[in-house]
Steps between C-alpha positions, in 0.01 A plus 500: 500500500430346842148330518342575847248253633146607546380559862326191645136517619488686828500271791416558876805654665690548181661833410302751286555448134688830451742419784559149353552646154759749646684215666519284188609806279760591760641151499512489124665845475755385756569181300551718193738738670695216664545306172843489365594783245536388147684801389710361210347548157583415137340689208505303174505703180144600422346304781380575850754511787529168701540570873658235722839375619789443251635169574760433218641648187754420235591606145183341358226604743387644838268316737261662720259352756164692544344483837229245412559393144767243366851643420536666158811512289549806277740470206783742534422639150152601616599678820424865486575584861557358845458643842627346819378469868719736695625724224520868571168686459676721238541220259144519354549865427840433346355250261239764411775748435686255280175432303451873452858554377636662820801270487732716705240514784441125470860426516560695813226309689606170363846561620388606848274197525780254413612404862136452605432275194818297585354440844188339368669204322713399207231527236404849624856611533573399135174676388614822671828483331332437166270810536797712541671347188168526302460866559873564429440316170207713409700821592790373291276472188463880499831602680837382360663602836298233679583219270827364656326501849192323360701242315699427817189476720317266258804275450554483876146390550510229247827384648370502853147349410532267196178316610264769610167594347660833401806353330359507147330852525848625613666332203243649269556844644875451479469433120312821454748710690794344321333556168425863584860545594615361171655197662361262241734207558441519876130505433531195278684314772233591754242362260664170518436488859146598453455220252572258789171610678268223588211726390393483141400859518839621597655276235269681258599835653864408421409431133318848490815673647697333221276667242546836688870458491488449125307829483770668705749384250290642221431151362125548419465189288658281769284658759185438303594145459563455869169657605305289242660189639393596849147566396456147367454377857494800734205608700417767752742769588788343303287502189420867547869594543582305195228688306632824610848396386364374176333837437822679571683280244225560245528876556876480435406315172265788410198266526309747704137385437586155619675642806200717599272202458709278727514764767127562492457143558732519804299783647170310439638191670693645795353565841447873572716472815809386311661841469833373365354301208238767406755783513737317284229432253404866481854610451544234212188647343627852530821396330321369191253774479786753512679306215196537285452870563195457725617746760171571693416126541854443608469782762198335639676166538791666707250708694318183615825384659556831665144521644425136569820307537771738644592214735651319203806716526704386190198544280406826674841654448499415131140630462589839649797532277279452186226728646773774561565494122163425347284756686697786332432347152122539552537859623500444880851602606383547860386137522841409353683689774290342763587151387864605478493634848331189641761282324794694642339502852384135519780342310794747496767236438307287251623437150190675374574820697855491366369463148268797555784719629717391208231625262 
């Protein structure tokens, strides 16, 4: 806020107070309009957006200088989103589309914006390339036909920008896509790159991913051991991911009460805005509840994903698959048909749609 001086006592020959106030206000407004635009911004996860000018960035962090405050460094692992001075006006809407799960629409805008992002500077150019690769990765989790393209895009990004604040998120996404594709040896090799991160949080993410690989190999005991090891020191998001993985391992071992308790804790501790984690926790609870014959509570868990977290596309597709089967078992075949139709419309090439079609 601009503090305006109070009018001085009226003197002989001076301007009327109202006139002098208008002059002062006009000068202040002109100064405000003439001030340089600080149009970059960084949004740390779970924190307010920081406006300013981005001055530096590497694999560890991003530095932004607010207009009047000292420069701030945001660790790469804590960056939720970045916007750039001079980026196309459509970028904000594209990020919104991505968050809501409209990945195809977001991808189109990101690709159209790439030349403009490149003109802003090296950091912005790389960020634009990352956004394309990230959306391709998300699409690939539900669409086998997209996986080769996503892997190539993510690998190219890491090759081109080995010291960017998006390098480790790209590696983490690459592991997920390779795992979804069943390329477990390739995923393990990518994990070795992620382990070299300067960020402890991404090092922990690599350890979590190792547990997830063990689950993919149906090695539940090994997975449980891996997640327990992570949880000895992990905090924040990495700890939540490890707990979700631990619950999945417990479910495979038929320790359903333990799994449900772990996932309830994740939901209690996780911010309401973190759709990916919350959706994964609800899916995990649905799996355990199904296994113990609690069909209606399981439906409720999957329904929460459909209603509240449809932007978490991988969990959403899985939830729709289960709803398409479970609604019929409680005498609501029309609801089952609605879920099946939504799955085939929104995720027509997904593994879950294929599983539904296969019966």
